[in-house]
C-alpha positions as CSV (number, residue, x, y, z in Angstrom):
1,M,-14.7,-43.8,-124.7
2,L,-15.0,-40.1,-124.3
3,T,-16.3,-38.8,-120.9
4,A,-17.3,-35.2,-120.2
5,C,-16.9,-33.7,-116.8
6,S,-18.5,-30.3,-116.1
7,G,-16.3,-29.2,-113.2
8,S,-18.1,-26.8,-110.7
9,G,-20.6,-25.4,-113.1
10,S,-19.3,-21.8,-112.5
11,D,-20.7,-19.1,-114.8
12,Q,-17.5,-17.0,-114.4
13,E,-15.7,-16.0,-117.6
14,A,-12.3,-17.5,-118.3
15,P,-9.2,-15.4,-117.2
16,D,-7.5,-13.3,-119.8
17,H,-4.7,-15.7,-120.4
18,I,-6.9,-18.6,-121.6
19,Q,-9.7,-18.9,-124.1
20,I,-12.3,-21.6,-123.7
21,L,-13.0,-23.4,-127.0
22,D,-16.6,-23.7,-128.2
23,E,-15.8,-27.1,-129.8
24,I,-13.5,-29.9,-129.2
25,P,-11.0,-30.2,-132.1
26,E,-11.4,-33.3,-134.3
27,H,-7.9,-34.6,-133.5
28,I,-8.7,-34.5,-129.8
29,Q,-12.0,-36.3,-130.3
30,E,-10.1,-39.2,-131.9
31,V,-8.1,-39.8,-128.8
32,E,-9.1,-43.1,-127.1
33,N,-10.2,-43.4,-123.5
34,L,-10.5,-39.7,-123.2
35,T,-12.0,-37.6,-120.3
36,V,-13.0,-34.1,-121.2
37,F,-13.3,-31.5,-118.4
38,S,-14.9,-28.1,-118.6
39,G,-12.7,-25.3,-119.6
40,D,-14.1,-23.1,-116.9
41,A,-13.8,-25.7,-114.1
42,E,-13.2,-24.2,-110.7
43,P,-10.6,-25.7,-108.3
44,V,-11.7,-27.7,-105.3
45,Y,-9.1,-26.0,-103.0
46,D,-7.3,-22.8,-102.4
47,V,-3.6,-23.3,-102.1
48,E,-1.1,-21.4,-99.9
49,L,2.6,-21.8,-99.6
50,I,4.0,-21.4,-96.0
51,P,7.8,-20.8,-96.0
52,E,9.6,-23.0,-93.5
53,V,13.3,-23.5,-94.4
54,T,15.8,-21.5,-96.4
55,F,18.8,-23.0,-98.2
56,D,21.2,-20.2,-99.0
57,D,24.8,-19.0,-99.0
58,A,24.5,-17.9,-95.3
59,K,24.7,-21.6,-94.5
60,G,26.9,-22.9,-97.3
61,P,29.0,-21.9,-100.4
62,Y,28.2,-18.7,-102.3
63,L,26.2,-19.5,-105.5
64,N,25.3,-16.7,-107.8
65,R,22.7,-18.8,-109.6
66,V,20.6,-21.8,-108.5
67,L,19.9,-23.9,-111.6
68,E,18.1,-26.9,-110.2
69,A,17.3,-28.6,-106.8
70,V,16.0,-32.0,-105.9
71,V,15.0,-33.7,-102.6
72,D,16.1,-37.2,-101.7
73,D,14.4,-39.9,-99.6
74,R,15.7,-38.3,-96.3
75,E,14.5,-34.8,-97.3
76,Q,18.0,-33.7,-97.9
77,V,18.1,-30.9,-100.5
78,I,20.7,-31.2,-103.4
79,I,21.3,-27.9,-105.2
80,L,22.9,-27.6,-108.6
81,G,24.3,-24.1,-108.7
82,A,26.8,-21.9,-110.5
83,N,29.3,-19.3,-109.3
84,T,30.1,-16.0,-111.0
85,S,32.4,-17.8,-113.4
86,Y,29.4,-20.0,-114.5
87,E,31.2,-23.1,-113.0
88,Q,28.6,-25.6,-111.8
89,S,28.7,-27.6,-108.6
90,L,26.4,-29.9,-106.5
91,H,25.8,-29.1,-102.8
92,V,23.8,-31.0,-100.1
93,Y,21.8,-29.4,-97.3
94,S,20.0,-31.2,-94.4
95,S,16.2,-31.0,-94.2
96,E,16.6,-28.2,-91.6
97,G,18.8,-26.1,-93.9
98,A,22.3,-26.9,-92.5
99,Y,25.0,-27.2,-95.1
100,M,26.5,-30.7,-95.3
101,T,28.8,-31.3,-98.2
102,V,29.8,-30.9,-101.9
103,I,29.3,-33.8,-104.3
104,G,32.1,-34.7,-106.6
105,G,33.9,-31.8,-108.4
106,R,34.8,-30.4,-111.8
107,G,36.6,-32.7,-114.3
108,G,36.3,-36.0,-116.1
109,G,37.2,-38.5,-113.4
110,P,34.9,-40.8,-111.5
111,G,32.0,-38.7,-110.1
112,E,33.3,-35.5,-111.6
113,Y,31.3,-33.3,-114.0
114,G,31.2,-30.3,-116.3
115,V,27.9,-28.9,-117.4
116,M,25.1,-30.7,-115.7
117,L,21.4,-31.1,-116.5
118,G,18.6,-31.6,-114.0
119,P,19.5,-33.9,-111.1
120,Q,16.9,-36.6,-110.2
121,V,16.3,-38.9,-107.3
122,K,14.9,-42.4,-107.2
123,G,15.0,-44.4,-104.0
124,A,18.5,-44.0,-102.4
125,K,20.2,-42.8,-105.6
126,L,21.0,-39.4,-107.1
127,F,21.2,-39.3,-110.9
128,V,23.0,-36.4,-112.6
129,P,23.3,-36.1,-116.4
130,D,26.7,-34.7,-117.3
131,A,26.5,-33.0,-120.8
132,T,30.2,-32.2,-120.9
133,N,31.4,-35.8,-120.4
134,H,28.3,-37.3,-122.1
135,R,27.4,-39.6,-119.3
136,L,25.0,-40.2,-116.4
137,N,26.6,-40.1,-112.9
138,E,24.9,-42.1,-110.2
139,Y,25.6,-41.4,-106.5
140,S,24.4,-42.9,-103.2
141,T,22.3,-40.6,-101.2
142,N,23.6,-42.2,-98.0
143,D,27.1,-40.8,-98.4
144,F,27.1,-39.4,-102.0
145,S,29.8,-41.7,-103.1
146,V,29.9,-42.6,-106.8
147,I,28.0,-45.8,-107.7
148,R,28.7,-45.7,-111.5
149,S,28.8,-43.6,-114.6
150,I,26.9,-44.6,-117.7
151,R,28.0,-43.2,-121.1
152,F,25.1,-41.8,-123.2
153,D,26.4,-43.7,-126.2
154,Q,25.7,-47.0,-124.5
155,W,22.1,-46.2,-125.1
156,E,21.5,-46.7,-128.8
157,S,18.1,-46.1,-130.4
158,G,18.7,-48.5,-133.3
159,S,17.4,-45.9,-135.7
160,E,18.3,-42.5,-137.2
161,S,18.1,-40.6,-133.9
162,R,20.4,-39.7,-131.0
163,F,20.3,-39.7,-127.2
164,G,18.1,-36.9,-125.9
165,Y,17.4,-37.4,-122.2
166,V,17.1,-40.0,-119.5
167,Y,14.7,-40.6,-116.6
168,P,15.6,-43.1,-114.0
169,R,12.9,-45.6,-112.9
170,K,11.9,-47.1,-109.6
171,D,12.6,-50.6,-111.0
172,G,16.3,-49.8,-111.7
173,N,15.9,-49.3,-115.4
174,Y,15.5,-46.0,-117.4
175,W,13.1,-44.2,-119.7
176,L,15.3,-43.1,-122.6
177,V,14.2,-40.3,-124.9
178,F,15.8,-40.3,-128.4
179,S,15.7,-37.2,-130.6
180,D,16.0,-36.6,-134.4
181,L,19.4,-35.8,-135.7
182,R,20.5,-32.1,-135.9
183,S,20.2,-32.2,-139.7
184,V,16.5,-32.9,-139.7
185,I,14.2,-30.0,-140.6
186,G,10.4,-29.7,-140.4
187,Q,8.4,-31.7,-137.8
188,L,10.7,-33.4,-135.3
189,S,9.9,-36.5,-133.2
190,N,11.0,-38.1,-129.9
191,R,11.2,-41.9,-129.5
192,Y,10.8,-43.5,-126.1
193,K,12.3,-46.8,-124.9
194,I,13.0,-48.6,-121.6
195,M,16.6,-49.7,-121.2
196,D,19.0,-51.0,-118.5
197,H,22.3,-49.5,-117.3
198,E,24.3,-51.6,-119.7
199,G,22.4,-50.3,-122.7
200,G,20.2,-53.4,-123.1
201,L,16.7,-52.9,-124.4
202,V,14.1,-53.8,-121.8
203,K,10.9,-52.7,-123.5
204,D,10.3,-50.9,-126.8
205,P,6.7,-49.6,-126.8
206,S,7.2,-48.1,-130.3
207,L,6.2,-44.8,-128.9
208,T,6.9,-41.7,-131.0
209,L,5.7,-38.2,-130.2
210,P,6.1,-34.8,-131.8
211,A,9.2,-32.9,-130.4
212,G,9.2,-29.5,-132.1
213,F,9.6,-27.9,-135.5
214,R,12.9,-26.9,-137.1
215,I,13.4,-24.5,-140.1
216,Q,16.3,-24.0,-142.5
217,T,17.1,-20.3,-142.7
218,D,20.3,-20.5,-144.7
219,P,21.3,-23.5,-146.9
220,S,25.0,-23.0,-145.9
221,M,24.2,-23.2,-142.2
222,R,22.9,-25.8,-139.8
223,P,19.1,-25.8,-139.3
224,M,18.0,-23.5,-136.5
225,M,17.0,-24.6,-133.0
226,P,13.5,-26.0,-132.8
227,L,10.8,-23.3,-132.7
228,N,8.9,-24.0,-129.5
229,F,5.9,-21.9,-130.5
230,M,5.0,-24.7,-132.9
231,G,4.6,-27.0,-130.0
232,S,6.8,-29.7,-128.4
233,T,6.2,-32.7,-126.1
234,L,6.8,-32.5,-122.4
235,E,7.1,-35.6,-120.3
236,A,7.2,-36.6,-116.6
237,V,7.6,-39.9,-114.9
238,S,5.4,-40.9,-111.9
239,S,6.5,-42.7,-108.7
240,N,5.1,-45.9,-110.4
241,D,7.3,-45.5,-113.5
242,E,4.3,-44.4,-115.6
243,L,5.0,-41.8,-118.3
244,Y,2.8,-38.7,-118.7
245,T,3.1,-36.6,-121.8
246,V,1.6,-33.4,-123.2
247,F,2.0,-31.7,-126.6
248,T,2.2,-28.1,-125.5
249,R,-0.3,-26.8,-128.0
250,D,-3.1,-28.8,-126.5
251,F,-4.1,-29.2,-122.8
252,L,-4.2,-32.9,-123.4
253,I,-2.3,-35.1,-121.0
254,R,-1.7,-38.7,-121.9
255,R,-0.8,-41.5,-119.5
256,Y,1.2,-44.6,-120.4
257,D,1.9,-47.5,-118.0
258,A,5.3,-48.6,-116.8
259,N,5.7,-50.6,-120.0
260,G,5.0,-47.6,-122.2
261,I,1.5,-48.8,-123.2
262,Y,-1.1,-46.1,-123.6
263,Q,-3.8,-46.1,-120.9
264,S,-5.9,-42.9,-121.0
265,A,-6.0,-39.2,-121.4
266,F,-7.8,-36.1,-120.2
267,Y,-8.4,-32.8,-121.9
268,Y,-9.3,-29.2,-121.0
269,P,-10.7,-27.3,-124.0
270,V,-8.7,-24.1,-123.6
271,Q,-6.1,-22.3,-125.6
272,S,-3.6,-19.6,-124.7
273,L,-2.9,-16.0,-125.8
274,P,-2.7,-14.8,-129.4
275,F,0.7,-15.5,-130.9
276,D,2.8,-12.4,-131.7
277,L,5.9,-13.2,-133.8
278,E,7.6,-9.9,-132.9
279,V,7.2,-10.6,-129.2
280,H,8.6,-14.1,-129.7
281,T,11.7,-13.0,-131.5
282,N,12.4,-10.1,-129.1
283,S,12.1,-12.2,-126.0
284,T,13.8,-15.4,-127.2
285,L,17.6,-15.8,-127.1
286,F,19.2,-16.7,-130.4
287,S,15.9,-16.5,-132.3
288,P,16.1,-15.7,-136.0
289,S,14.4,-12.4,-137.0
290,A,10.7,-12.3,-137.6
291,R,11.4,-11.7,-141.3
292,V,13.6,-14.8,-141.6
293,I,10.9,-17.0,-139.9
294,K,8.2,-15.6,-142.1
295,N,10.2,-16.3,-145.2
296,A,11.1,-19.8,-144.1
297,F,7.4,-20.6,-143.4
298,S,6.4,-19.1,-146.8
299,D,8.9,-21.4,-148.5
300,I,7.4,-24.5,-147.0
301,D,3.8,-23.2,-147.4
302,R,3.2,-23.5,-143.6
303,D,1.1,-21.0,-141.5
304,L,2.3,-19.5,-138.3
305,P,0.1,-20.5,-135.2
306,E,-2.6,-18.2,-134.1
307,T,-1.9,-18.7,-130.3
308,I,1.1,-19.5,-128.1
309,P,1.4,-23.0,-126.6
310,V,-1.1,-23.5,-123.7
311,V,1.2,-25.6,-121.5
312,F,4.7,-24.5,-120.6
313,R,5.8,-26.9,-117.8
314,L,4.8,-30.4,-116.6
315,R,5.6,-32.0,-113.3
316,I,4.4,-34.9,-111.1
317,D,4.7,-34.9,-107.4
318,D,5.2,-37.9,-105.0
319,E,1.5,-38.3,-104.6
320,N,1.1,-38.6,-108.4
321,R,-0.6,-35.2,-108.6
322,I,0.0,-33.5,-112.0
323,W,1.3,-29.9,-112.1
324,A,0.8,-28.2,-115.4
325,A,2.0,-24.6,-115.9
326,L,0.1,-22.3,-118.2
327,P,1.7,-19.0,-119.4
328,M,-0.2,-15.8,-118.3
329,D,1.6,-13.4,-120.7
330,Q,3.3,-13.5,-124.1
331,Q,6.8,-13.5,-122.5
332,R,5.8,-16.3,-120.1
333,E,7.1,-14.3,-117.2
334,M,4.1,-15.3,-115.0
335,L,2.8,-18.9,-114.8
336,E,-0.4,-20.4,-113.5
337,W,0.1,-23.9,-112.2
338,W,-2.9,-26.2,-112.4
339,I,-2.7,-28.9,-109.8
340,L,-4.6,-32.0,-111.0
341,D,-5.3,-35.4,-109.5
342,E,-4.5,-38.6,-111.4
343,S,-7.8,-38.5,-113.2
344,G,-7.3,-34.9,-114.3
345,K,-9.7,-33.2,-111.9
346,L,-8.6,-29.7,-111.1
347,L,-7.6,-29.5,-107.4
348,A,-6.1,-26.0,-107.1
349,K,-4.3,-23.2,-109.1
350,L,-1.1,-21.5,-108.0
351,Q,0.4,-18.4,-109.7
352,R,4.1,-17.8,-109.6
353,P,6.7,-15.9,-111.6
354,R,8.6,-18.1,-114.1
355,D,12.0,-17.2,-112.6
356,K,10.8,-18.5,-109.2
357,T,11.2,-22.0,-110.5
358,I,9.4,-24.9,-108.8
359,F,12.1,-27.6,-108.4
360,D,10.5,-30.4,-106.4
361,I,7.2,-31.3,-104.6
362,K,7.6,-34.0,-102.0
363,N,6.1,-35.0,-98.6
364,G,3.7,-32.1,-98.6
365,Y,6.4,-29.5,-99.3
366,L,7.2,-27.5,-102.4
367,Y,10.9,-26.4,-103.0
368,S,11.3,-23.3,-105.1
369,K,13.8,-20.8,-106.2
370,E,13.7,-17.3,-104.7
371,I,15.8,-14.3,-105.7
372,D,17.1,-11.5,-103.4
373,E,15.8,-8.3,-104.8
374,E,18.9,-6.2,-103.8
375,T,21.7,-8.6,-104.7
376,E,19.9,-10.8,-107.2
377,V,21.5,-13.8,-105.5
378,E,19.4,-17.0,-105.8
379,Y,18.5,-19.5,-103.2
380,V,15.9,-22.2,-102.4
381,V,13.0,-22.1,-100.0
382,K,11.0,-25.1,-98.6
383,Y,7.3,-24.3,-98.4
384,R,4.6,-26.2,-96.7
385,I,1.7,-26.7,-99.1
386,E,-1.6,-25.8,-97.4
387,L,-4.8,-26.8,-99.2
388,T,-8.1,-25.3,-97.9
389,E,-11.4,-26.4,-99.4
390,R,-13.0,-23.5,-101.2
391,Q,-16.4,-22.1,-100.2
392,R,-19.0,-22.6,-102.9
393,E,-21.3,-19.8,-103.8
394,G,-24.7,-20.0,-102.3
395,L,-23.6,-22.3,-99.4
């Protein structure tokens, strides 16, 4: 079933950073249970962020960089930061901004960590993937004591793939993402399974999605990092353990139920700015040169894309609204967040610089990174989200 939704019927032209497609691509038309919205749909609301609380070094330890932040069930803010020596640490602030405590410490003992990935909260638990020690640390949000640590190698895919990432679920299990081995070149894939804390398989939905594209630039060296301009899959997990995914080259968001079974999708027929290989190589760390990329693509008889990916970030808030970020320039320095309801209807648009990262959206508040213009020190601000219904023309 394919359903078309016209949006507001506005005659305004699309902004410069998106191009509305005249036709829906064939591979999109083949998607089952698809709702198609108008590419020039107008949002229902205007959105304003009202700053209320600041979480910074004036109230706690000095952090040169704020890497991530997450809000627990008592609106306590947990900040993953780094000092001038790039050493990471976890710190807790009250909902009013008062500094409370540090969680764990550096090392390999119980509850200790090295290089951490994004912290997550489900119920009364804090989950922190520790890349250095190859494990997931779980803490109680009541007193931040250690509940347990799960080694990544407990989660085995049963195929030629390796642990990629983990998302805790409300039901106590985990969404596991398994990635292709580092030796694989060409089109990469992610595989998704539901597993328990002992490594047991709970559900295998046989779900495989594209994960990026890797080229071989020198036979004597490892394949390069995946080229994100070829597209990759982003995922987010709802409060009901549903999985939402988007392949970044299409504004097509798919929804899978808590068992990983496909349910529906919605699509906006838009694409992003023209792709410029020179801009990509000059603005991407560790990128091979434009000449090397062109030669590699010529060797495999593959064309470079005409446009950059249309979706850059994907989030879901506690009301199951979907937040999709679209780049507004080649370097992706400015993002336009499209705020959508569960059906895909456009509620509002919010423009923010990429370096002012949106960390969490919960209980009507948005938590985001801010940067002191003079010292370049980073901190977190809690904003109240205020939605105001837009006035329609002619009313």
